[in-house]
DOLO-81419 format. One record per residue (C-alpha): residue number from 1; x, y, z. Coordinates in nm, 4 decimals. Layout:
<nodes>
{node NUM, {X, Y, Z}}
...
</nodes>
This chain:
<nodes>
{node 1, {-0.0058, 0.0084, 0.0202}}
{node 2, {0.1386, 0.3343, -0.1183}}
{node 3, {0.0158, 0.6480, 0.1219}}
{node 4, {-0.0555, 0.9014, -0.1265}}
{node 5, {-0.0075, 1.2744, -0.0106}}
{node 6, {-0.4018, 1.3749, -0.1249}}
{node 7, {-0.5463, 1.0843, 0.0926}}
{node 8, {-0.3429, 1.2065, 0.4065}}
{node 9, {-0.4277, 1.5558, 0.3887}}
{node 10, {-0.7928, 1.4937, 0.3349}}
{node 11, {-0.8363, 1.2355, 0.5794}}
{node 12, {-0.6491, 1.4408, 0.8531}}
{node 13, {-0.8019, 1.7621, 0.7478}}
{node 14, {-1.1572, 1.6057, 0.7998}}
{node 15, {-1.0115, 1.3990, 1.1327}}
{node 16, {-0.7862, 1.6950, 1.2473}}
{node 17, {-0.9151, 2.0250, 1.1141}}
{node 18, {-1.0023, 2.3442, 1.3007}}
{node 19, {-1.3201, 2.3612, 1.3402}}
{node 20, {-1.4475, 2.1621, 1.5879}}
{node 21, {-1.2136, 2.2729, 1.8809}}
{node 22, {-1.1855, 2.6201, 1.6945}}
{node 23, {-1.5888, 2.6683, 1.7965}}
{node 24, {-1.5108, 2.5526, 2.1771}}
{node 25, {-1.1758, 2.7401, 2.1604}}
{node 26, {-1.4051, 3.0706, 2.1121}}
{node 27, {-1.6710, 2.9470, 2.3498}}
{node 28, {-1.4381, 2.9218, 2.6232}}
{node 29, {-1.2046, 3.2158, 2.5715}}
{node 30, {-1.4670, 3.4638, 2.5178}}
{node 31, {-1.4081, 3.6893, 2.7788}}
{node 32, {-1.0437, 3.6320, 2.7365}}
{node 33, {-0.7517, 3.9395, 2.6166}}
{node 34, {-0.5896, 3.8633, 2.2690}}
{node 35, {-0.2631, 3.7612, 2.4683}}
{node 36, {-0.4452, 3.4857, 2.6284}}
{node 37, {-0.6056, 3.3570, 2.3232}}
{node 38, {-0.2916, 3.3649, 2.1294}}
{node 39, {-0.1287, 3.1355, 2.4381}}
{node 40, {-0.3750, 2.8899, 2.4404}}
{node 41, {-0.4229, 2.8522, 2.0508}}
{node 42, {-0.0257, 2.8204, 2.0491}}
{node 43, {-0.0148, 2.5555, 2.2990}}
{node 44, {-0.3211, 2.3776, 2.1345}}
{node 45, {-0.1379, 2.3400, 1.8089}}
{node 46, {0.1663, 2.2008, 1.9605}}
{node 47, {-0.0098, 1.9882, 2.1994}}
{node 48, {-0.2047, 1.8349, 1.9046}}
{node 49, {0.1424, 1.8073, 1.6603}}
{node 50, {0.3359, 1.6716, 1.9221}}
{node 51, {0.0542, 1.3789, 2.0134}}
{node 52, {-0.0217, 1.3294, 1.6558}}
{node 53, {0.3700, 1.2970, 1.5485}}
{node 54, {0.4310, 1.0779, 1.8429}}
{node 55, {0.1714, 0.8326, 1.7075}}
{node 56, {0.3257, 0.8550, 1.3473}}
{node 57, {0.6414, 0.7321, 1.5083}}
{node 58, {0.5582, 0.4760, 1.7694}}
{node 59, {0.1493, 0.4694, 1.7921}}
{node 60, {0.1842, 0.0948, 1.6849}}
{node 61, {0.4160, 0.0368, 1.9509}}
{node 62, {0.2470, 0.2010, 2.1868}}
{node 63, {-0.0932, 0.0726, 2.1133}}
{node 64, {0.0584, -0.3094, 2.1479}}
{node 65, {0.3187, -0.2410, 2.4665}}
{node 66, {0.0038, -0.0868, 2.6635}}
{node 67, {-0.2458, -0.4157, 2.4689}}
{node 68, {-0.4760, -0.1287, 2.3378}}
{node 69, {-0.7199, -0.1837, 2.0484}}
{node 70, {-0.8371, 0.0470, 1.7984}}
{node 71, {-1.2073, 0.0230, 1.9323}}
{node 72, {-1.0672, 0.1004, 2.3132}}
{node 73, {-0.8641, 0.4394, 2.1562}}
{node 74, {-1.1812, 0.5581, 2.0274}}
{node 75, {-1.3983, 0.4796, 2.3152}}
{node 76, {-1.1771, 0.5859, 2.5546}}
{node 77, {-1.2014, 0.9206, 2.3390}}
{node 78, {-1.5237, 0.9315, 2.3318}}
{node 79, {-1.5799, 0.8481, 2.7197}}
{node 80, {-1.3302, 1.2145, 2.8276}}
{node 81, {-1.5167, 1.3987, 2.5587}}
{node 82, {-1.8595, 1.2920, 2.7175}}
{node 83, {-1.7399, 1.4213, 3.0487}}
{node 84, {-1.6375, 1.7572, 2.9411}}
{node 85, {-1.9170, 1.8139, 2.7352}}
{node 86, {-2.1705, 1.7180, 3.0311}}
{node 87, {-1.9603, 1.9721, 3.1943}}
{node 88, {-2.0228, 2.2614, 2.9980}}
{node 89, {-2.3810, 2.1365, 2.9265}}
{node 90, {-2.4563, 2.1299, 3.3177}}
{node 91, {-2.1492, 2.2474, 3.4873}}
{node 92, {-2.2639, 2.5877, 3.5248}}
{node 93, {-2.0129, 2.8648, 3.5958}}
{node 94, {-1.7020, 2.7772, 3.7867}}
{node 95, {-1.5762, 3.0376, 4.0735}}
{node 96, {-1.3360, 3.0457, 4.3179}}
{node 97, {-1.4261, 3.0858, 4.7005}}
{node 98, {-1.4231, 3.4689, 4.6943}}
{node 99, {-1.7108, 3.5361, 4.4256}}
{node 100, {-1.4798, 3.6545, 4.1627}}
{node 101, {-1.4619, 3.4751, 3.8014}}
{node 102, {-1.1123, 3.4015, 3.7532}}
{node 103, {-1.1583, 3.3024, 3.4005}}
{node 104, {-1.0609, 2.9686, 3.1818}}
{node 105, {-0.6999, 2.8292, 3.2526}}
{node 106, {-0.4365, 2.7685, 2.9890}}
{node 107, {-0.4710, 2.4224, 3.0517}}
{node 108, {-0.7827, 2.4027, 2.8321}}
{node 109, {-0.5705, 2.3685, 2.5446}}
{node 110, {-0.4358, 2.0812, 2.6489}}
{node 111, {-0.7726, 1.9212, 2.7460}}
{node 112, {-1.0221, 1.9750, 2.5876}}
{node 113, {-0.8807, 2.1631, 2.2932}}
{node 114, {-0.5743, 1.9390, 2.1939}}
{node 115, {-0.7065, 1.6057, 2.3051}}
{node 116, {-0.9411, 1.5033, 2.2244}}
{node 117, {-1.0615, 1.7696, 1.9914}}
{node 118, {-0.7813, 1.8652, 1.7808}}
{node 119, {-0.5448, 1.5271, 1.7946}}
{node 120, {-0.8606, 1.3243, 1.7593}}
{node 121, {-0.9021, 0.9550, 1.8594}}
{node 122, {-0.9996, 0.9182, 1.4527}}
{node 123, {-0.7147, 1.1539, 1.3443}}
{node 124, {-0.4764, 0.9289, 1.5634}}
{node 125, {-0.6004, 0.5884, 1.4338}}
{node 126, {-0.5733, 0.7898, 1.0406}}
{node 127, {-0.1910, 0.8641, 1.1729}}
{node 128, {-0.1145, 0.4934, 1.3237}}
{node 129, {-0.2748, 0.3295, 1.0302}}
{node 130, {-0.0482, 0.5364, 0.7478}}
{node 131, {0.2531, 0.4704, 0.9284}}
{node 132, {0.1973, 0.0870, 0.9264}}
{node 133, {0.0816, 0.0191, 0.6081}}
{node 134, {0.3840, 0.1866, 0.4163}}
{node 135, {0.6532, 0.2740, 0.7212}}
{node 136, {0.9457, 0.3692, 0.4846}}
{node 137, {1.0951, 0.7060, 0.6013}}
{node 138, {1.0171, 0.8959, 0.2881}}
{node 139, {0.6729, 0.8337, 0.3570}}
{node 140, {0.6369, 0.8852, 0.7433}}
{node 141, {0.8077, 1.2073, 0.6937}}
{node 142, {0.5566, 1.2895, 0.4185}}
{node 143, {0.2719, 1.2338, 0.6856}}
{node 144, {0.4716, 1.4238, 0.9219}}
{node 145, {0.5063, 1.7142, 0.7210}}
{node 146, {0.1411, 1.6542, 0.6222}}
{node 147, {0.0473, 1.6959, 1.0042}}
{node 148, {0.2718, 1.9998, 1.0736}}
{node 149, {0.1341, 2.2109, 0.7700}}
{node 150, {-0.2403, 2.1033, 0.9070}}
{node 151, {-0.1468, 2.2186, 1.2433}}
{node 152, {0.0258, 2.5601, 1.1209}}
{node 153, {-0.3693, 2.6436, 0.9103}}
{node 154, {-0.5379, 2.5186, 1.2454}}
{node 155, {-0.3306, 2.7792, 1.4454}}
{node 156, {-0.3969, 3.0621, 1.1940}}
{node 157, {-0.7711, 2.9303, 1.2351}}
{node 158, {-0.7874, 3.0031, 1.5972}}
{node 159, {-0.6466, 3.3155, 1.6219}}
{node 160, {-0.8871, 3.4540, 1.3779}}
{node 161, {-1.2001, 3.2752, 1.5397}}
{node 162, {-1.2574, 3.5414, 1.8430}}
{node 163, {-1.3513, 3.7705, 1.5775}}
{node 164, {-1.7100, 3.6274, 1.5746}}
{node 165, {-1.7473, 3.7064, 1.9486}}
{node 166, {-1.7885, 4.0950, 1.8239}}
{node 167, {-2.1515, 3.9337, 1.6486}}
{node 168, {-2.2924, 3.7688, 1.9430}}
{node 169, {-2.3895, 3.8719, 2.2634}}
{node 170, {-2.2950, 3.7004, 2.6386}}
{node 171, {-2.6648, 3.5411, 2.6309}}
{node 172, {-2.5477, 3.4381, 2.2668}}
{node 173, {-2.2915, 3.3153, 2.4017}}
{node 174, {-2.4556, 3.0901, 2.6884}}
{node 175, {-2.6858, 2.9248, 2.4020}}
{node 176, {-2.3844, 2.8601, 2.2267}}
{node 177, {-2.2322, 2.6844, 2.4764}}
{node 178, {-2.5115, 2.5016, 2.5990}}
{node 179, {-2.5469, 2.3672, 2.2000}}
{node 180, {-2.1635, 2.3286, 2.1422}}
{node 181, {-2.2109, 2.1280, 2.4758}}
{node 182, {-2.4740, 1.9057, 2.3418}}
{node 183, {-2.2948, 1.8536, 1.9715}}
{node 184, {-1.9882, 1.7241, 2.1740}}
{node 185, {-2.2139, 1.4559, 2.4014}}
{node 186, {-2.3789, 1.3231, 2.0919}}
{node 187, {-2.0159, 1.3387, 1.8966}}
{node 188, {-1.8801, 1.1382, 2.1895}}
{node 189, {-2.1375, 0.8978, 2.2138}}
{node 190, {-2.0956, 0.8232, 1.8497}}
{node 191, {-1.7181, 0.7477, 1.8746}}
{node 192, {-1.7984, 0.4662, 2.1921}}
{node 193, {-2.0799, 0.3475, 1.8820}}
{node 194, {-1.7981, 0.3180, 1.6449}}
{node 195, {-1.5780, 0.1194, 1.8980}}
{node 196, {-1.8381, -0.0999, 1.9908}}
{node 197, {-1.9217, -0.1541, 1.6080}}
{node 198, {-1.5808, -0.2209, 1.5794}}
{node 199, {-1.5689, -0.4808, 1.8137}}
{node 200, {-1.8878, -0.6703, 1.6556}}
{node 201, {-2.1018, -0.5886, 1.9983}}
{node 202, {-2.3605, -0.3429, 1.8971}}
{node 203, {-2.4394, -0.6073, 1.5670}}
{node 204, {-2.4437, -0.9274, 1.8624}}
{node 205, {-2.7048, -0.6940, 2.0777}}
{node 206, {-2.9017, -0.6096, 1.7501}}
{node 207, {-2.9520, -0.9359, 1.6386}}
{node 208, {-3.0004, -1.0920, 1.9922}}
{node 209, {-3.2678, -0.8422, 2.0273}}
</nodes>
């Protein structure tokens, strides 16, 4: 199997592109200044890049060493995403004990923005598959280069995403946050369903019914 650039780019753009993380990024950094947003955007793409490249170089080995299957990776990503989505929907506004809103931490750049929204379980499965399918040096460098190019695009996209905040008010932003949380919860459940489907559990369940 020969890995082609266009195939790699299209699959990675779909699975690791900027749209879903940008929506959550805009919601979480609505009240933050430009410097904080840049810091979060940069940390997000750096973290996602490191994780994705790690899976290119050693993904198959890591999964094998820890006895982790691809369906398990999908379901783990789904469960992590579900926890965060539920927090967005029903968690409410968090404040410090002194009653002052502390604002978001830069930790959001790692979770949930880099993982699992940018370096998605589907994307990590894809890069691991590409690396395993044709492990010669030139093709692996091509996959790594594609990841770096995509992440650079993601960074630029995130930097511009805050401009939509000027078009909506605080009340609308709260509604957007809940809607995004609901959609993320649905995506999380879908990841779990895909994992169960890969294992054959859902078909067996339907047949038994």
